[in-house]
Every structure is written in C-alpha cells, then in structure tokens.
MMTF fields as JSON, N, C-alpha, C and O atoms, coordinates in Angstrom:
{
  "mmtfVersion": "1.0.0",
  "mmtfProducer": "UNKNOWN",
  "numBonds": 399,
  "numAtoms": 400,
  "numGroups": 100,
  "numChains": 1,
  "numModels": 1,
  "chainsPerModel": [1],
  "groupsPerChain": [100],
  "chainIdList": ["A"],
  "bondAtomList": [4, 2, 8, 6, 12, 10, 16, 14, 20, 18, 24, 22, 28, 26, 32, 30, 36, 34, 40, 38, 44, 42, 48, 46, 52, 50, 56, 54, 60, 58, 64, 62, 68, 66, 72, 70, 76, 74, 80, 78, 84, 82, 88, 86, 92, 90, 96, 94, 100, 98, 104, 102, 108, 106, 112, 110, 116, 114, 120, 118, 124, 122, 128, 126, 132, 130, 136, 134, 140, 138, 144, 142, 148, 146, 152, 150, 156, 154, 160, 158, 164, 162, 168, 166, 172, 170, 176, 174, 180, 178, 184, 182, 188, 186, 192, 190, 196, 194, 200, 198, 204, 202, 208, 206, 212, 210, 216, 214, 220, 218, 224, 222, 228, 226, 232, 230, 236, 234, 240, 238, 244, 242, 248, 246, 252, 250, 256, 254, 260, 258, 264, 262, 268, 266, 272, 270, 276, 274, 280, 278, 284, 282, 288, 286, 292, 290, 296, 294, 300, 298, 304, 302, 308, 306, 312, 310, 316, 314, 320, 318, 324, 322, 328, 326, 332, 330, 336, 334, 340, 338, 344, 342, 348, 346, 352, 350, 356, 354, 360, 358, 364, 362, 368, 366, 372, 370, 376, 374, 380, 378, 384, 382, 388, 386, 392, 390, 396, 394],
  "bondOrderList": [1, 1, 1, 1, 1, 1, 1, 1, 1, 1, 1, 1, 1, 1, 1, 1, 1, 1, 1, 1, 1, 1, 1, 1, 1, 1, 1, 1, 1, 1, 1, 1, 1, 1, 1, 1, 1, 1, 1, 1, 1, 1, 1, 1, 1, 1, 1, 1, 1, 1, 1, 1, 1, 1, 1, 1, 1, 1, 1, 1, 1, 1, 1, 1, 1, 1, 1, 1, 1, 1, 1, 1, 1, 1, 1, 1, 1, 1, 1, 1, 1, 1, 1, 1, 1, 1, 1, 1, 1, 1, 1, 1, 1, 1, 1, 1, 1, 1, 1],
  "groupList": [{"groupName": "UNK", "atomNameList": ["N", "CA", "C", "O"], "elementList": ["N", "C", "C", "O"], "formalChargeList": [0, 0, 0, 0], "bondAtomList": [1, 0, 2, 1, 3, 2], "bondOrderList": [1, 1, 2], "singleLetterCode": "X", "chemCompType": "L-PEPTIDE LINKING"}],
  "groupTypeList": [0, 0, 0, 0, 0, 0, 0, 0, 0, 0, 0, 0, 0, 0, 0, 0, 0, 0, 0, 0, 0, 0, 0, 0, 0, 0, 0, 0, 0, 0, 0, 0, 0, 0, 0, 0, 0, 0, 0, 0, 0, 0, 0, 0, 0, 0, 0, 0, 0, 0, 0, 0, 0, 0, 0, 0, 0, 0, 0, 0, 0, 0, 0, 0, 0, 0, 0, 0, 0, 0, 0, 0, 0, 0, 0, 0, 0, 0, 0, 0, 0, 0, 0, 0, 0, 0, 0, 0, 0, 0, 0, 0, 0, 0, 0, 0, 0, 0, 0, 0],
  "groupIdList": [1, 2, 3, 4, 5, 6, 7, 8, 9, 10, 11, 12, 13, 14, 15, 16, 17, 18, 19, 20, 21, 22, 23, 24, 25, 26, 27, 28, 29, 30, 31, 32, 33, 34, 35, 36, 37, 38, 39, 40, 41, 42, 43, 44, 45, 46, 47, 48, 49, 50, 51, 52, 53, 54, 55, 56, 57, 58, 59, 60, 61, 62, 63, 64, 65, 66, 67, 68, 69, 70, 71, 72, 73, 74, 75, 76, 77, 78, 79, 80, 81, 82, 83, 84, 85, 86, 87, 88, 89, 90, 91, 92, 93, 94, 95, 96, 97, 98, 99, 100],
  "secStructList": [7, 7, 7, 3, 3, 3, 3, 3, 3, 7, 6, 6, 7, 7, 7, 2, 2, 2, 2, 2, 2, 2, 2, 2, 2, 2, 2, 2, 2, 6, 1, 1, 7, 7, 1, 3, 3, 3, 3, 3, 3, 7, 7, 4, 4, 4, 2, 2, 2, 2, 2, 2, 2, 2, 6, 6, 1, 1, 3, 3, 3, 3, 3, 1, 7, 7, 5, 1, 7, 1, 1, 1, 1, 7, 6, 6, 7, 7, 5, 2, 2, 2, 2, 2, 2, 6, 6, 7, 7, 3, 3, 7, 6, 6, 7, 2, 2, 2, 2, 7],
  "xCoordList": [-9.698, -9.12, -9.165, -10.109, -7.839, -7.743, -8.561, -8.913, -8.808, -9.626, -8.677, -7.997, -8.411, -7.752, -7.92, -9.05, -6.692, -7.232, -6.423, -5.262, -7.196, -6.739, -6.867, -7.96, -5.846, -5.808, -5.019, -3.88, -5.648, -5.152, -4.736, -5.531, -3.2, -2.652, -2.684, -2.025, -3.56, -3.732, -2.63, -2.598, -1.592, -0.307, -0.966, -1.885, -0.381, -0.644, -1.088, -0.671, -2.046, -2.335, -3.745, -3.856, -4.529, -5.963, -6.495, -6.551, -6.922, -7.67, -8.689, -8.822, -9.412, -10.71, -11.877, -12.811, -12.04, -13.204, -12.576, -13.334, -11.637, -11.062, -11.209, -11.619, -10.665, -10.767, -12.199, -12.519, -13.04, -14.438, -15.164, -16.099, -14.61, -15.287, -14.763, -15.378, -13.412, -12.553, -13.401, -13.995, -13.364, -14.205, -15.96, -16.577, -16.459, -17.807, -17.869, -18.907, -16.782, -16.559, -16.339, -16.868, -15.485, -15.06, -16.218, -16.335, -17.247, -18.13, -19.115, -19.415, -19.685, -20.047, -19.314, -19.693, -18.101, -16.994, -16.753, -16.307, -17.107, -16.966, -17.777, -17.425, -19.208, -20.281, -20.736, -21.525, -20.24, -20.545, -19.549, -19.723, -18.238, -16.889, -17.383, -17.902, -17.228, -17.762, -16.446, -16.463, -15.622, -14.407, -13.073, -12.121, -13.064, -11.973, -12.27, -13.342, -11.486, -11.606, -10.978, -9.907, -11.636, -11.426, -11.002, -11.67, -10.048, -9.416, -8.949, -8.129, -9.449, -8.667, -8.072, -8.681, -6.95, -6.055, -5.933, -4.941, -6.924, -6.659, -5.582, -4.976, -5.443, -4.502, -5.235, -6.447, -4.734, -5.249, -6.222, -7.201, -6.042, -7.159, -8.579, -9.67, -8.385, -9.74, -10.253, -11.315, -9.646, -10.204, -11.592, -12.419, -12.063, -13.53, -14.456, -15.452, -14.037, -14.971, -15.108, -16.181, -14.056, -14.136, -14.727, -15.639, -14.356, -15.326, -16.75, -17.476, -17.16, -18.687, -19.268, -20.375, -18.437, -18.583, -19.024, -20.019, -18.168, -18.174, -18.735, -18.674, -19.309, -20.303, -21.362, -22.231, -21.341, -22.346, -21.83, -22.543, -20.943, -20.52, -19.547, -19.185, -19.12, -17.982, -16.656, -15.715, -16.612, -15.073, -14.888, -15.782, -13.653, -13.026, -11.992, -11.287, -12.31, -11.12, -9.815, -9.809, -8.742, -7.335, -6.678, -7.114, -5.511, -4.81, -3.184, -2.687, -2.544, -1.389, -0.274, 0.804, -0.663, 0.543, 0.002, -0.923, 0.412, 0.069, 1.47, 2.549, 1.212, 2.152, 1.866, 0.715, 2.913, 2.802, 2.223, 1.734, 2.271, 1.942, 0.443, 0.095, -0.502, -1.481, -1.922, -2.995, -0.896, -0.739, 0.823, 1.781, 0.823, 2.118, 2.647, 1.955, 3.868, 4.207, 4.937, 6.107, 4.342, 4.645, 4.243, 3.62, 4.55, 3.862, 4.004, 4.977, 2.738, 2.595, 2.076, 1.521, 2.307, 1.952, 0.414, -0.28, -0.201, -1.558, -1.539, -0.792, -2.187, -2.473, -3.364, -4.213, -3.293, -4.075, -5.577, -6.485, -5.769, -7.17, -7.882, -9.09, -6.87, -7.582, -8.197, -9.081, -7.632, -7.553, -8.905, -9.753, -9.081, -10.59, -11.545, -12.514, -11.438, -12.521, -13.04, -14.216, -12.057, -12.432, -13.179, -13.678, -13.171, -13.58, -12.677, -13.022, -11.359, -10.07, -10.232, -10.399, -10.195, -10.167, -8.657, -8.264, -7.926, -6.606, -5.814, -6.304, -4.269, -3.207, -1.924, -1.634, -1.222, -0.192, 1.212, 1.766, 1.551, 2.74, 3.965, 4.019, 4.976, 6.323, 6.498, 7.321, 5.849, 5.828, 7.355, 7.996, 7.886, 9.348, 9.564, 10.658, 8.377, 8.804, 8.753, 9.392, 7.942, 8.131, 9.332, 9.749, 10.072, 11.017, 12.442, 13.458, 12.363, 13.531, 14.006, 14.998],
  "yCoordList": [-38.788, -38.038, -36.677, -36.271, -35.94, -34.324, -33.479, -33.786, -32.579, -31.223, -30.428, -30.034, -29.956, -28.864, -27.476, -27.093, -26.596, -25.218, -24.323, -24.545, -23.218, -21.855, -21.014, -20.861, -20.282, -19.358, -18.008, -18.095, -16.854, -15.676, -14.885, -14.382, -14.797, -13.91, -12.642, -12.403, -11.405, -10.2, -9.43, -8.334, -9.704, -9.199, -7.857, -7.96, -6.741, -5.318, -4.488, -3.355, -5.149, -4.255, -3.508, -2.503, -3.705, -3.251, -2.741, -3.435, -1.419, -1.01, -1.995, -3.013, -1.817, -2.474, -2.199, -2.978, -1.26, -1.053, -1.764, -2.601, -1.655, -2.114, -3.847, -4.464, -4.425, -5.917, -6.284, -7.336, -5.674, -5.94, -5.969, -6.711, -5.058, -4.619, -5.961, -6.446, -6.308, -7.291, -8.651, -9.197, -9.075, -10.373, -10.372, -11.406, -9.179, -9.408, -9.39, -9.794, -8.924, -9.436, -10.786, -11.381, -11.191, -12.892, -13.79, -14.783, -13.384, -14.34, -14.793, -15.978, -14.226, -14.713, -15.734, -16.888, -15.149, -15.96, -17.517, -18.441, -17.548, -19.057, -19.635, -20.466, -19.198, -19.65, -20.98, -21.639, -21.413, -22.911, -23.778, -24.992, -23.177, -24.202, -25.409, -25.129, -26.433, -27.411, -28.408, -28.843, -28.656, -29.604, -28.946, -29.666, -27.59, -26.92, -26.099, -25.5, -25.881, -24.742, -23.505, -23.527, -22.523, -21.078, -20.518, -20.749, -19.911, -19.139, -17.625, -17.382, -16.83, -15.455, -15.057, -15.221, -14.537, -14.028, -12.336, -11.743, -11.814, -10.109, -9.699, -10.532, -8.623, -8.047, -8.098, -8.201, -8.045, -8.423, -7.332, -7.579, -5.877, -4.993, -5.299, -4.89, -5.93, -6.467, -7.622, -7.945, -8.372, -10.075, -9.853, -10.511, -9.063, -9.212, -8.696, -9.336, -7.446, -6.877, -8.139, -8.349, -8.779, -9.746, -10.796, -11.37, -11.17, -12.351, -12.31, -13.302, -11.029, -10.654, -10.825, -11.283, -10.43, -10.111, -11.903, -12.224, -12.631, -13.917, -14.916, -16.032, -14.793, -15.622, -16.334, -15.774, -17.512, -18.201, -18.681, -19.531, -18.324, -18.541, -19.67, -20.282, -19.982, -20.993, -20.62, -21.405, -19.329, -18.899, -19.101, -19.1, -19.264, -19.387, -18.136, -17.472, -18.182, -16.604, -17.31, -18.267, -16.763, -17.077, -16.089, -14.955, -16.293, -15.307, -15.223, -16.273, -14.119, -14.231, -14.732, -15.11, -14.709, -15.059, -15.214, -14.491, -15.944, -15.979, -16.163, -16.399, -16.002, -16.15, -17.283, -17.483, -18.176, -19.357, -19.481, -20.541, -18.214, -18.268, -17.436, -16.591, -18.169, -17.603, -16.167, -15.563, -15.928, -14.538, -14.143, -14.906, -13.102, -12.597, -11.069, -10.48, -10.64, -9.299, -9.43, -9.066, -9.861, -10.012, -9.072, -9.471, -7.678, -6.365, -6.677, -7.21, -6.203, -6.436, -8.091, -8.277, -9.006, -10.147, -10.635, -9.951, -11.847, -12.233, -13.462, -14.229, -13.858, -15.291, -16.317, -15.839, -17.384, -18.229, -18.191, -18.486, -17.827, -17.764, -16.477, -16.376, -15.468, -14.267, -14.406, -13.684, -15.336, -15.61, -16.471, -16.219, -17.421, -17.964, -17.424, -17.631, -16.44, -15.485, -14.742, -14.392, -14.51, -13.896, -14.598, -14.075, -16.071, -17.223, -17.466, -17.849, -17.261, -17.628, -19.013, -19.419, -19.9, -21.334, -21.682, -22.822, -20.949, -21.182, -20.093, -18.964, -20.348, -19.597, -19.945, -21.085, -18.677, -19.241, -19.118, -18.067, -20.204, -20.364, -20.496, -21.118, -19.956, -20.005, -19.33, -19.849, -18.117, -17.473, -17.023, -16.732, -16.928, -16.825, -15.125, -14.653, -14.36, -12.984, -12.795, -11.968, -13.653, -13.556, -13.961, -13.314, -15.12, -15.721, -14.7, -14.914, -13.849, -13.108, -12.271, -11.558],
  "zCoordList": [0.799, -0.147, 0.578, 1.256, 0.302, 0.981, 0.144, -0.995, 0.645, 0.156, -0.017, 0.931, -1.589, -1.691, -1.068, -0.766, -0.833, -0.179, -1.055, -1.401, -1.403, -2.091, -1.268, -0.723, -0.968, 0.305, -0.19, -0.647, -0.077, -0.592, 0.606, 1.4, 0.695, 1.69, 1.231, 0.219, 1.958, 1.501, 1.867, 1.308, 2.742, 3.259, 4.094, 4.908, 3.762, 4.25, 3.29, 3.054, 2.677, 1.184, 1.414, 0.711, 2.009, 2.151, 3.406, 4.421, 3.34, 4.631, 5.063, 4.383, 6.095, 6.2, 5.487, 5.672, 4.705, 3.897, 2.651, 2.159, 2.166, 1.043, 0.856, -0.127, 2.309, 2.34, 2.465, 1.912, 3.034, 2.784, 1.539, 1.241, 0.841, -0.589, -1.691, -2.64, -1.146, -1.991, -1.832, -2.761, -0.595, -0.185, -0.696, -0.951, -0.754, -1.288, -2.641, -3.165, -3.462, -4.564, -4.979, -5.918, -4.154, -4.268, -4.153, -4.871, -3.076, -2.715, -3.795, -3.645, -4.798, -5.891, -6.57, -6.77, -6.948, -7.711, -7.202, -7.883, -6.022, -5.593, -4.834, -3.996, -5.068, -4.379, -4.837, -4.161, -6.018, -6.478, -6.176, -6.291, -5.698, -5.607, -4.582, -3.501, -4.908, -3.952, -3.459, -2.308, -4.126, -3.903, -3.214, -2.912, -2.994, -2.617, -1.56, -1.651, -0.404, 0.749, 0.161, -0.446, 0.354, 0.049, 1.544, 2.552, 1.528, 2.588, 2.243, 1.358, 2.89, 2.88, 3.978, 5.035, 3.991, 5.13, 5.083, 4.661, 5.507, 5.311, 6.392, 7.066, 6.47, 7.664, 8.813, 8.626, 10.347, 11.379, 11.598, 12.301, 10.962, 11.488, 10.782, 11.178, 9.897, 9.088, 9.329, 8.797, 10.099, 10.475, 10.911, 10.279, 11.865, 12.384, 11.135, 10.796, 10.451, 9.47, 8.205, 7.639, 7.943, 6.844, 7.434, 6.84, 8.546, 8.979, 9.158, 9.1, 9.397, 9.252, 7.773, 7.489, 7.022, 5.583, 5.062, 4.414, 5.478, 5.047, 5.742, 5.227, 6.865, 7.553, 6.981, 6.313, 7.198, 6.569, 5.027, 4.493, 4.455, 3.061, 2.885, 3.89, 1.778, 1.493, 1.798, 1.916, 1.929, 2.435, 3.935, 4.781, 4.113, 5.527, 5.676, 4.918, 7.173, 7.556, 8.015, 8.79, 7.478, 8.073, 8.507, 8.311, 9.178, 9.927, 9.181, 8.775, 9.065, 8.41, 9.238, 8.779, 10.729, 11.795, 13.102, 13.473, 13.711, 15.409, 16.149, 15.607, 17.508, 18.51, 19.244, 19.634, 19.522, 20.231, 21.551, 21.941, 22.394, 23.761, 23.655, 22.83, 25.134, 24.859, 25.769, 25.751, 26.416, 27.482, 27.487, 27.358, 27.625, 28.283, 27.515, 26.685, 27.939, 27.6, 26.067, 25.954, 25.124, 23.761, 22.803, 21.819, 22.964, 22.376, 20.852, 20.318, 20.189, 18.822, 18.332, 17.249, 19.136, 18.721, 18.92, 19.672, 18.254, 18.583, 18.962, 18.353, 19.834, 20.598, 19.841, 19.089, 19.927, 19.198, 19.637, 18.86, 20.871, 21.605, 21.017, 20.801, 20.789, 20.119, 18.596, 18.136, 18.01, 16.652, 16.614, 15.757, 17.49, 17.742, 17.787, 17.057, 18.855, 19.069, 17.762, 17.664, 16.72, 15.667, 14.562, 13.566, 14.957, 13.865, 12.917, 11.799, 13.272, 12.206, 12.45, 13.601, 11.322, 11.177, 10.655, 10.901, 10.073, 9.44, 9.645, 9.644, 9.878, 10.085, 8.998, 8.635, 8.563, 7.985, 8.872, 9.196, 9.115, 9.79, 9.108, 8.048, 9.63, 9.078, 7.885, 7.131, 7.422, 6.393, 5.969, 6.979, 5.12, 4.967, 5.277, 5.586, 5.139, 5.582, 7.191, 7.842, 7.619, 9.113, 9.711, 10.671, 9.214, 9.58, 9.389, 10.05, 8.632, 8.222, 9.315, 9.161]
}
C-alpha cells in the first residue's frame, strides 16, 4: 500500500524567520500523524533553517525545484547534490509556474 503525501509549497512567501516560526507551529499539529508523509517545501533560502527546525520530527524537507545537472555554469539553479547536502528528501518537479 502506498503512503499518502501531504506537501506544502510555501512558494516565495516567507523570510527565513517566518518559515521557521511556521514550521514550529506545524510540528505539534502533525506529531501524531502516522499514515501520511508530511512534507514542507520552503523557499531555497530557508531550506537549511527549516531543516534544522524539523530534524527528528515527522516532517520531511522538500525543495521547490532543482536543475538536472550536478555542476556547471547555470546561474540561479540548484543541483540535486546541493539539495541532498541540506537534507532534502522531496522535490516538486515540473510545477506549472516553472514551465511557463
């Protein structure tokens, strides 16, 4: 049986401090959830701080996008290995806002 995933894409809505506050408010609300994977996808600038705030919890860290190359002259992009270093386990791939 598949595990359902509930993911929140925070888009470009929060500063780092706001993202950490938001995820800390979310933590007790999902503490008892057992049958669903909870994922938060904060802005790239907040990935590290949010990752630290959810360490050891039921919430998984997700990214809003990634680039398919590991290295290169791709200004503004982020490589899969960079996301792994931050503890990212999920990525939103092919979002309509990125394809436009």
